C-alpha positions in Angstrom: -0.1 0.1 0.1 1.4 3.4 -1.1 1.9 5.6 1.9 0.5 9.3 1.9 -0.3 9.4 -1.9 -1.3 12.9 -3.5 -2.1 14.1 -6.9 0.2 16.5 -8.5 -0.9 18.5 -11.8 1.7 20.3 -13.7 1.2 23.7 -12.1 1.3 22.2 -8.6 4.5 20.4 -9.3 5.9 23.7 -10.7 4.9 25.7 -7.6 6.2 22.8 -5.4 9.7 23.0 -7.0 9.9 26.7 -6.9 8.9 26.9 -3.2 11.3 24.2 -2.2 14.0 25.9 -4.1 13.4 29.1 -1.7 13.0 26.9 1.2 16.2 25.2 0.5 18.2 28.4 0.5 16.6 29.4 3.9 17.4 26.1 5.3 20.9 26.4 4.1 21.3 29.6 6.1 19.7 27.8 9.1 22.4 25.2 8.9 25.1 28.1 8.9 23.3 29.5 12.0 23.4 26.0 13.6 27.1 25.8 12.8 27.7 29.1 14.4 25.7 28.4 17.5 27.9 25.3 17.8 31.1 27.1 17.6 29.9 29.9 20.1 28.8 27.0 22.5 32.2 25.3 22.0 34.1 28.4 22.6 32.3 29.4 25.8 32.8 25.7 27.1 36.4 25.8 26.2 37.0 29.2 28.0 35.9 27.4 31.4 37.7 24.0 30.4 40.1 24.7 33.5 37.1 24.5 36.1 35.8 21.3 34.4 36.6 17.8 35.2 35.5 16.2 32.0 34.6 17.2 28.6 31.3 15.1 28.0 29.1 18.3 27.5 31.3 19.0 24.4 29.4 16.4 22.4 26.4 18.9 22.0 28.3 21.8 20.2 30.3 19.1 18.3 27.0 17.6 17.0 25.7 21.1 16.1 28.8 22.0 14.2 28.7 18.6 12.3 24.9 18.8 11.4 25.3 22.5 10.5 27.9 21.9 7.9 26.0 18.8 6.6 22.8 20.8 6.4 24.4 23.5 4.4 25.5 20.7 1.7 22.2 18.8 1.9 20.3 22.0 1.1 22.5 23.1 -1.8 21.9 19.7 -3.2 18.1 19.9 -2.5 18.0 23.4 -4.2 19.8 21.8 -7.4 17.4 19.1 -7.5 14.3 21.3 -7.4 16.0 23.5 -10.2 16.6 20.5 -12.3 13.1 19.1 -11.7 11.6 21.7 -14.0 13.7 20.3 -16.9 13.1 16.7 -18.1 16.3 16.5 -19.7 18.3 17.1 -16.4 16.1 15.4 -13.8 16.9 11.7 -14.8 20.6 12.1 -13.6 19.3 12.5 -9.9 17.2 9.3 -9.9 20.0 7.1 -8.6 21.4 9.8 -6.5 18.2 10.6 -4.5 17.5 7.4 -2.4 21.0 7.4 -0.5 20.6 11.2 -0.3 17.4 10.8 1.6 18.9 8.4 4.0 21.9 10.5 4.7 19.8 13.6 5.0 17.4 11.8 7.6 20.3 10.6 9.7 21.9 14.1 9.9 18.6 15.9 10.5 17.9 13.3 13.4 21.1 14.3 15.0 19.8 17.7 15.6 17.1 16.1 18.0 19.8 14.1 19.6 21.8 17.2 20.3 18.7 18.9 21.8 17.9 16.0 23.9 21.6 15.6 24.9 21.9 19.3 26.0 19.2 18.7 28.7 20.1 15.0 29.5 23.8 16.0 30.3 22.8 18.8 32.8 23.7 16.5 35.8 27.2 15.5 34.2 27.9 19.2 33.6 27.3 20.1 37.3 29.2 17.0 38.6 32.2 18.2 36.1 31.9 21.6 37.5 31.8 20.5 41.1 35.0 18.5 40.8 36.7 21.0 38.6 35.9 23.9 40.7 37.0 22.1 43.8 40.4 21.6 42.4 40.6 24.9 41.0 40.1 26.3 44.7 42.5 23.7 45.9 45.5 24.8 43.5 44.6 28.7 44.0 47.6 29.2 45.9 50.0 27.2 43.5 51.1 30.4 41.5 54.9 29.0 41.2 53.8 25.5 40.2 54.1 24.8 36.4 50.6 24.0 35.0 48.8 25.7 37.7 50.4 29.2 37.8 47.3 30.8 36.0 44.9 29.0 38.4 44.6 32.0 40.6 43.7 34.4 37.8 41.2 32.0 36.4 39.4 31.6 39.6 39.4 35.4 40.5 38.3 36.5 36.9 35.5 33.8 37.1 34.3 35.0 40.5 34.2 38.5 39.5 32.6 37.9 36.0 29.8 35.6 37.3 29.5 37.2 40.7 30.0 34.2 42.6 32.2 33.0 45.5 33.6 29.4 45.9 32.1 26.1 44.6 28.7 25.9 46.7 29.3 29.3 48.6 31.9 31.4 50.3 32.6 28.9 53.1 34.4 26.5 50.7 37.4 28.7 51.0 37.5 28.0 54.6 38.4 24.4 53.9 41.5 25.0 51.8 44.9 26.9 52.3 44.5 29.5 49.5 47.5 31.6 50.7 50.8 30.3 49.4 53.5 29.5 52.1 55.7 31.9 50.2 53.6 34.7 51.5 53.3 33.5 55.1 55.7 34.6 57.8 56.4 31.5 59.8 58.3 33.4 62.5 54.8 35.0 63.6 53.1 33.3 66.4 49.8 33.6 64.7 50.8 31.7 61.7 52.6 29.1 63.7 49.5 28.5 65.9 47.2 28.3 62.8 49.5 25.6 61.2 50.0 23.7 64.3 46.3 23.6 65.1 45.7 21.7 61.8 46.1 18.0 61.5 47.6 18.4 57.9 49.7 21.4 58.8 47.8 23.8 56.6 47.2 27.5 57.1 43.5 27.8 57.2 41.5 31.0 58.0 37.9 32.0 58.0 38.6 34.6 54.9 38.2 34.6 51.2 39.9 36.2 48.3 39.3 39.6 47.2 37.3 38.5 44.0 34.4 37.4 46.4 33.8 40.9 47.5 30.4 42.4 46.1 31.0 46.2 45.1 27.3 46.6 45.4 27.7 46.4 49.3 27.7 49.8 51.1 30.1 48.5 53.7 33.8 48.1 52.8 34.6 44.6 51.9 35.2 42.4 54.9 37.1 39.4 53.7 39.0 38.1 56.7 37.8 36.9 60.1 34.4 36.3 58.7 33.2 34.2 61.7 34.6 36.6 64.5 32.2 39.1 65.4 34.7 40.9 67.7 37.1 41.5 64.7 34.9 44.1 63.2 32.7 46.9 64.5 29.0 46.5 64.6 29.2 43.2 63.0 27.3 39.8 63.5 28.0 37.3 60.7 24.9 35.2 61.7 22.5 37.8 61.1 24.1 40.4 58.9 24.1 40.0 55.1 27.7 39.7 54.3 29.2 41.9 51.6 30.2 38.9 49.6 28.7 37.1 46.7 26.1 34.7 48.2 25.9 32.4 45.1 28.4 29.5 44.4 30.2 29.5 41.1 28.9 26.1 40.2 25.4 27.4 40.3 26.2 30.4 38.4 28.1 28.4 35.7 25.3 25.8 35.5 22.7 28.6 35.1 24.7 30.2 32.4 25.3 27.1 30.2 21.9 25.9 30.6 20.5 29.3 29.7 22.7 29.2 26.5 21.2 25.6 25.8 17.5 26.6 26.5 18.0 29.5 23.9 19.7 27.2 21.4 17.2 24.3 21.8 14.0 25.8 20.4 16.1 27.1 17.5 17.4 23.6 16.9 13.8 22.2 17.1 12.8 24.9 14.6 15.6 24.1 12.2 14.8 20.4 12.5 11.1 20.9 11.6 12.0 23.0 8.6 14.7 20.5 7.4 12.2 17.5 7.7 9.5 19.4 5.8 12.0 20.1 3.0 12.8 16.3 2.8 9.3 15.3 2.9 8.2 17.8 0.0 11.4 16.9 -1.9 10.3 13.2 -1.6 6.8 14.2 -3.2 8.5 15.9 -5.8 10.8 13.2 -6.7 8.1 10.6 -6.9 5.7 13.0 -8.8 8.4 13.7 -11.5 9.3 10.1 -12.0 5.8 9.7 -13.4 6.7 12.1 -16.1 9.8 10.4 -17.3 9.3 8.6 -20.5 6.1 10.5 -21.4 5.7 12.8 -24.2 3.4 15.2 -22.5 5.1 16.7 -19.5 2.0 18.5 -18.2 0.1 15.4 -17.3 -1.0 14.6 -13.9 1.2 12.4 -11.7 1.2 10.9 -8.2 3.5 11.5 -5.6 4.1 9.6 -2.2 6.4 9.1 0.7 6.8 5.4 0.6 5.9 3.1 -2.3 4.8 0.6 0.2 3.6 0.5 3.7 6.0 1.4 6.8 6.2 -2.4 7.8 6.8 -3.7 4.2 9.4 -1.1 3.6 11.2 -2.0 6.9 11.0 -5.7 6.1 12.4 -5.2 2.5 15.2 -3.0 3.8 16.1 -5.6 6.3 16.0 -8.3 3.6 18.3 -6.2 1.4 20.9 -5.5 4.3 20.9 -9.3 5.4 21.7 -10.1 1.7 24.4 -7.6 1.6 25.8 -8.9 4.9 25.8 -12.5 3.7 27.4 -11.6 0.3 30.1 -9.8 2.5 30.6 -12.8 4.5 30.9 -15.2 1.6 33.5 -12.9 0.1 35.6 -12.8 3.0 35.3 -16.5 3.5 36.6 -17.0 -0.2 39.4 -14.8 0.3 40.5 -16.5 3.4 40.4 -20.0 2.1 43.7 -20.7 0.0 43.2 -22.3 -3.3 44.2 -26.2 -3.4 46.0 -27.9 -6.3 45.0 -31.3 -7.4 47.5 -33.9 -6.2 49.6 -35.2 -9.0 49.0 -39.0 -9.7 51.9 -41.0 -8.5 53.7 -43.2 -10.9 52.7 -46.9 -11.0 55.5 -49.1 -9.7 56.2 -52.6 -10.9 
C-alpha cells in the first residue's frame, strides 16, 4: 500500500519545485546558523575548561557543528534537484542519487534532535564536572609558582568577578583549603605558627576569602578576613548580617549560564529540524511525482507523489532483507578470500 499518496498536476509540481528551491536556501542559512551556534557554545565551554573535570558536554556543540555543515551541503543539493526538476532532460541524472541522499539527510537531521535532547540530559554531568573542577581549582589557587597551575589563581578570580559568585557551593568553601601560598606567610609570626599547628595536615586555614568574592554593590567596605569573628569588626554579626560577599556559588552560576545558553539554542534547533524535515518530505513528493513524467511525451500530465511506495512495515522488512543479503554476500566474500586455493594432487607413477 502506497503511503500518503497525493495528486500533482503540472502547475502544482512547478509551484512545489519553486517553493522548495526557496526553502532550501532558507534551510541552508539555518544550517550555517546551527554551525555558528555550535562554535559559540564550544568556545564558551572551552573558556571554562580549567574548572571542568571532563568534557562530556562538548558532544553537544560538536554535533551542532557537524550537522550545521552537513545541512549546508544537503540543502545546496536539494536546491539543485528542485531547479533540475523543471527540466526533464536534467532530472533523470538524480534518480540514482536521491535514495541514498534521503537516507543521509534523515540521519543528519535526526542528529539535531539528539543534540537537543543531550543538551538537557547532560545537565547532571555538567554539574558534576563543574563541582569537581571548581574544587580542584580552589585547592590549587595558591600554586602560582607550580608549572601548569600558575594561572589558576587568575582563572578563579576572573571567574568569581565575572559571574559574581564565590567558592564552589558558597563562600565557606574557602575556609576548607589553604588558599594563601607559604611563600607569603611569615612563619616567624606566632599567629601563623598557631594556625599551622592547630591543623592536622599542617595547613594554614582561616575564615577568609579572596578579594574577588567581594560584592562591590555592598555599602560597607569589604570584609574578607575573620568572617566568623564578630569581635574582629565593629558593628558586625555574621549570623544575622548579610555579608558583603557574593552569596551564590560558582557552580550554580556556571550551570545556570550554560543551561540558559542551551535553553536558547534548543528551540532554534527544534525549529531548524522541523524546517529540514518538511523540505525532505516535500522533496520526496517532488521526486516521486517527477518520476511519473519520465518517459512521457506530455510533461503536463497529472502524476502521483508519495512518501513510500509500500507501507512502513513492508518497507522496513524489504530494507532488512536487502541488508541481510548484503551482509551474507560480504561474509561469503571474506570466507572465499580467507580459504587458500588447493591444487589437485599429481598422480603417483605406478610401480612394478
